[in-house]
C-alpha positions in Angstrom: 58.6 -112.6 79.2 61.1 -115.2 80.4 59.7 -118.0 82.5 61.3 -118.7 85.8 61.2 -122.4 86.7 62.0 -123.0 90.3 61.9 -125.6 93.1 59.3 -125.4 95.9 59.9 -122.4 98.2 61.3 -122.8 101.6 59.6 -120.9 104.5 59.5 -117.2 103.9 62.0 -115.4 106.1 62.5 -111.8 107.2 65.4 -109.8 105.8 68.2 -109.4 108.3 71.5 -109.0 106.6 72.9 -106.5 104.0 73.2 -109.4 101.6 69.6 -110.3 102.0 68.6 -106.6 101.5 70.5 -106.6 98.3 68.7 -109.7 97.1 65.4 -108.1 98.1 66.2 -105.0 95.9 67.5 -107.0 93.0 64.6 -109.4 92.6 62.4 -107.4 90.2 65.4 -106.7 87.9 65.8 -110.5 87.5 62.1 -111.3 87.2 61.2 -108.7 84.6 64.5 -108.3 82.7 62.8 -109.6 79.5 59.6 -107.7 79.8 59.6 -104.8 77.3 57.3 -102.7 79.5 59.3 -103.0 82.7 61.2 -99.8 83.5 64.2 -100.5 85.8 64.1 -98.1 88.7 67.3 -96.6 90.0 68.6 -98.9 92.6 69.7 -95.9 94.7 66.0 -94.8 94.9 64.9 -98.3 95.8 67.4 -98.3 98.7 66.5 -94.8 99.8 62.8 -95.9 100.2 63.9 -98.9 102.4 66.4 -96.9 104.4 65.1 -96.2 107.9 67.5 -93.2 108.3 66.5 -91.5 105.0 62.8 -92.3 104.5 60.7 -90.0 106.7 58.0 -92.7 106.9 60.1 -94.5 109.5 59.9 -91.6 111.9 56.4 -92.9 112.8 55.8 -96.2 110.8 57.3 -99.6 110.8 57.9 -102.2 108.1 59.2 -105.8 107.9 60.8 -107.1 104.7 60.4 -110.8 103.8 61.9 -112.9 101.1 60.9 -116.4 99.9 63.6 -118.8 98.7 63.5 -121.9 96.6 65.1 -125.1 97.9 68.3 -124.3 96.1 68.5 -120.9 97.9 67.4 -118.5 95.1 65.1 -115.7 96.1 61.8 -116.2 94.3 59.5 -113.7 96.0 59.5 -110.7 98.3 57.0 -108.6 100.3 57.0 -105.8 102.9 54.5 -105.8 105.8 53.7 -102.2 106.8 52.3 -100.6 110.0 51.2 -97.0 109.4 49.9 -95.5 112.6 49.2 -92.1 111.0 46.8 -93.8 108.6 45.0 -95.6 111.5 44.8 -92.4 113.6 43.4 -90.4 110.7 40.9 -93.0 109.7 40.2 -94.5 113.1 41.0 -97.9 111.8 43.3 -100.9 112.5 44.5 -101.4 108.9 47.8 -103.0 108.0 49.4 -102.8 104.6 51.7 -104.8 102.3 54.0 -103.5 99.5 57.1 -104.2 97.5 55.4 -107.4 96.3 57.4 -109.3 93.6 57.0 -113.0 92.9 57.6 -115.8 90.4 54.4 -117.1 88.8 53.6 -119.6 91.6 50.5 -119.3 93.8 52.1 -121.3 96.6 55.0 -118.9 96.8 52.6 -115.9 96.8 50.5 -117.5 99.6 53.6 -118.0 101.7 54.6 -114.3 101.3 51.1 -113.0 102.2 50.9 -115.4 105.2 54.2 -114.0 106.5 53.1 -110.4 106.1 49.7 -111.2 107.6 51.2 -112.9 110.7 53.5 -109.9 111.3 50.6 -107.4 111.1 48.4 -109.6 113.3 51.1 -109.6 116.0 50.9 -105.8 116.0 47.1 -105.9 116.7 46.0 -105.0 113.1 42.9 -106.6 111.7 43.1 -106.1 107.9 45.8 -106.0 105.2 45.6 -103.7 102.2 48.0 -103.1 99.3 50.2 -103.0 97.4 51.2 -99.7 99.1 54.9 -98.6 99.2 54.8 -97.5 102.1 51.9 -95.0 102.1 49.2 -94.0 99.6 51.4 -90.9 98.9 54.0 -93.3 97.4 53.6 -95.8 94.6 50.6 -97.9 95.2 48.2 -100.2 93.4 48.5 -103.3 91.2 48.1 -103.0 87.5 45.1 -105.0 86.4 44.3 -103.4 83.1 46.5 -101.6 80.5 49.5 -103.9 80.1 50.2 -102.7 76.6 52.5 -99.8 77.5 55.1 -99.0 80.1 54.2 -97.1 83.3 54.6 -93.4 83.7 57.0 -91.8 86.2 56.3 -92.8 89.8 53.6 -95.3 88.8 54.0 -99.0 89.5 54.3 -101.9 87.1 53.7 -105.6 87.3 53.2 -108.4 84.7 49.6 -109.6 83.9 49.8 -112.7 86.1 50.2 -110.8 89.4 46.4 -110.3 90.0 45.9 -114.0 90.1 48.7 -114.3 92.6 47.1 -111.8 95.0 43.8 -113.6 94.6 45.5 -116.9 95.5 46.7 -115.2 98.7 43.1 -114.5 99.7 43.0 -110.9 98.7 40.0 -109.2 97.0 39.3 -105.8 95.5 39.1 -102.8 97.9 39.4 -99.9 95.4 40.4 -99.2 91.8 42.7 -96.3 90.8 42.3 -95.0 87.2 44.8 -93.5 84.8 43.7 -91.3 81.8 45.6 -90.2 78.7 45.3 -87.1 76.6 47.3 -86.2 73.5 48.4 -82.7 72.5 45.5 -81.7 70.3 43.9 -78.3 71.0 41.1 -78.0 73.5 37.6 -77.7 72.3 36.4 -74.1 71.9 33.6 -74.7 74.4 36.0 -75.8 77.1 38.2 -72.7 76.4 35.2 -70.4 76.7 34.1 -72.1 80.0 37.6 -71.8 81.5 37.8 -68.1 80.5 34.4 -67.4 82.1 35.4 -69.3 85.3 38.6 -67.4 85.6 36.9 -64.0 85.2 34.0 -64.8 87.5 36.2 -65.8 90.4 39.0 -63.3 89.6 41.3 -66.2 89.5 45.0 -65.8 89.1 46.8 -68.8 87.7 50.6 -68.8 87.7 53.5 -71.2 87.2 55.7 -72.4 90.0 58.4 -69.9 91.2 61.5 -72.0 91.9 63.2 -68.9 93.5 60.6 -69.1 96.3 60.7 -72.9 96.5 60.1 -73.4 100.3 57.1 -71.1 100.3 55.7 -72.6 97.1 56.1 -76.1 98.7 54.1 -74.9 101.8 51.4 -73.5 99.5 51.1 -76.8 97.6 51.0 -78.8 100.8 48.2 -76.5 102.1 46.1 -77.2 99.0 47.0 -80.9 99.1 45.9 -81.4 102.7 42.6 -79.5 102.2 41.7 -80.9 98.8 42.4 -84.6 99.5 41.4 -85.0 103.2 38.0 -86.6 102.4 39.4 -89.1 99.8 39.4 -92.8 100.5 42.8 -93.9 101.8 44.3 -90.4 102.1 46.7 -89.8 105.0 48.3 -86.3 105.4 52.0 -86.2 104.9 54.2 -84.9 107.7 56.2 -81.8 106.9 59.3 -83.8 106.6 57.7 -86.3 104.2 56.3 -83.5 102.0 59.6 -81.5 102.0 61.6 -84.7 101.1 59.2 -85.5 98.3 59.3 -81.9 97.0 63.1 -82.0 96.9 63.2 -85.2 95.0 60.7 -84.0 92.5 62.5 -80.7 92.0 65.3 -82.6 90.4 63.1 -83.7 87.5 60.4 -80.9 87.6 59.6 -78.6 84.7 58.3 -75.4 86.3 56.1 -74.8 83.3 54.1 -77.9 84.3 53.2 -76.7 87.8 50.5 -74.1 88.2 48.8 -72.6 91.3 45.3 -71.0 91.2 44.9 -68.1 93.7 42.0 -65.9 94.7 43.6 -62.8 96.2 46.5 -64.1 98.2 44.9 -67.4 99.0 46.0 -70.6 97.1 42.9 -72.5 96.2 44.1 -75.1 93.5 47.1 -76.7 92.1 48.0 -78.8 89.1 51.4 -80.5 89.0 52.8 -82.6 86.2 56.2 -84.1 85.7 58.2 -85.0 82.6 57.9 -88.8 82.2 61.3 -89.8 83.4 60.4 -93.4 82.7 60.9 -92.7 79.0 64.6 -92.1 79.8 65.3 -94.5 82.7 65.8 -97.7 80.7 69.1 -96.5 79.3 70.6 -96.4 82.9 69.7 -100.1 83.6 69.0 -99.1 87.2 72.4 -97.6 88.0 73.8 -94.1 87.8 77.4 -95.4 88.1 79.2 -98.4 86.7 82.8 -99.4 87.3 83.2 -96.3 89.4 82.2 -94.1 86.4 79.0 -92.0 86.0 78.0 -94.0 82.9 74.4 -94.4 83.7 74.1 -90.7 84.7 75.6 -89.6 81.4 73.2 -91.9 79.4 70.3 -90.7 81.4 71.2 -87.0 81.0 71.1 -87.5 77.2 67.9 -89.5 77.2 66.1 -86.9 79.4 66.4 -84.4 76.5 64.2 -86.7 74.4 61.3 -86.9 76.9 58.1 -85.9 75.1 55.3 -86.9 77.5 54.3 -86.0 81.0 52.3 -87.3 83.9 49.8 -85.1 85.9 50.5 -86.1 89.5 48.3 -83.6 91.3 45.1 -81.9 90.4 43.2 -80.5 93.4 41.0 -77.6 94.5 40.1 -76.8 98.2 36.6 -77.7 99.2 35.3 -74.2 99.3 36.1 -73.6 95.6 35.4 -77.1 94.3 32.8 -77.7 91.6 33.2 -74.2 90.1 35.2 -75.2 87.1 38.7 -74.3 88.5 39.9 -77.8 87.7 39.2 -77.1 84.0 41.0 -73.8 84.2 44.1 -75.5 85.6 44.0 -78.3 83.0 43.8 -75.8 80.2 46.8 -73.8 81.6 48.8 -77.0 81.8 47.9 -77.9 78.2 48.9 -74.4 77.0 52.2 -74.6 78.8 53.2 -78.1 77.7 51.7 -78.4 74.2 55.0 -77.4 72.4 57.2 -79.8 74.4 55.0 -82.8 75.3 53.0 -84.8 72.8 50.7 -86.3 75.5 50.0 -86.5 79.2 48.8 -89.1 81.6 46.5 -88.0 84.4 47.0 -90.5 87.3 45.7 -91.6 89.5 42.1 -90.9 90.6 39.7 -93.0 92.6 37.3 -95.0 90.6 34.3 -93.3 92.3 35.6 -89.8 92.0 33.0 -89.1 89.4 33.3 -85.3 89.5 36.9 -85.2 88.5 36.3 -87.9 85.9 33.7 -85.7 84.2 36.2 -82.9 84.0 39.0 -85.2 82.7 36.8 -86.7 80.0 35.3 -83.4 79.1 38.7 -82.1 78.0 39.3 -85.2 75.8 41.2 -87.6 78.0 40.4 -91.4 77.9 40.8 -94.1 80.5 43.9 -96.2 79.7 45.0 -98.1 82.8 43.5 -99.5 86.0 45.4 -100.1 89.2 43.8 -102.0 92.2 44.2 -101.8 95.9 43.4 -105.2 97.4 42.3 -106.2 100.9 42.1 -109.2 103.2 40.8 -109.6 106.7 43.3 -110.8 109.3 
């Protein structure tokens, strides 16, 4: 990775102009351009996330963007301070968040960024700061602290190995770890297959793939399971209907219906497993842009590269509380494996909370191993 010598940073300042917003967006492309594991996100997606008119988060939440500059005017760091009232109402808390953190390898610059974010959150009456979260725990979140030997999967964050030390220099400590697991395409153990078959018969469980012809109703079914299955999890905040619909429409563009399965008892949806083709395998060819010189060069390259994707990421695996602990998770994982084994050589399951021991037992029982750790940090204000 290329080093980035720089002069001492000036005071960190909020983003106010379109030019400053562009500099905010561009910073990670400059910082990580020589890192072989950095996957350049599409700039259009980065801007969509920050757009107050297009991101449904801003219907109820607020964020302030900051950049740090060196004495010669170059941007050497960035951060977003985030106020999420829905999180605080749901958890009866006064938590603030930070996200979008990028920084040169300089603890002084990092401290300035965290102080700017902390001061903004303090003025809003919040008494803690957690992150990285971009902008909710339903978006990309966590700092990679273990597993730097491979690129991230689709919709998972990435950072170089020196970032944890920068957060610690800013007074942040561990709040919770998020774990990623990996499984290759080898067949399931016969014992797991027998258990899954028995569970399916016992509960008269119907497991089916996603019906894109009934997309709106399917989205509502998945949201129902999501809200029920995750509501007791640390850090969970229910999505608004607009947030969930917007996310579903974005994911539909890259979804493989054979990787999305619902479990139903009678007419009631009780579980879901949702995996996505790992778009990050293809994204590097676009260099962060779908168009160049007015031509869809990046889009054409990306379309060709997508056909070579051979791994997936399991984004959701959940069962409503009433049916949890009965082996339905194993049934769903087996169905996902059967559907994807001919097209995908492996799958990442991410993320799960470090203390969600029940799901970890299921994941490891089917042959997956822990490969990456992401961390949510915290600091009192």
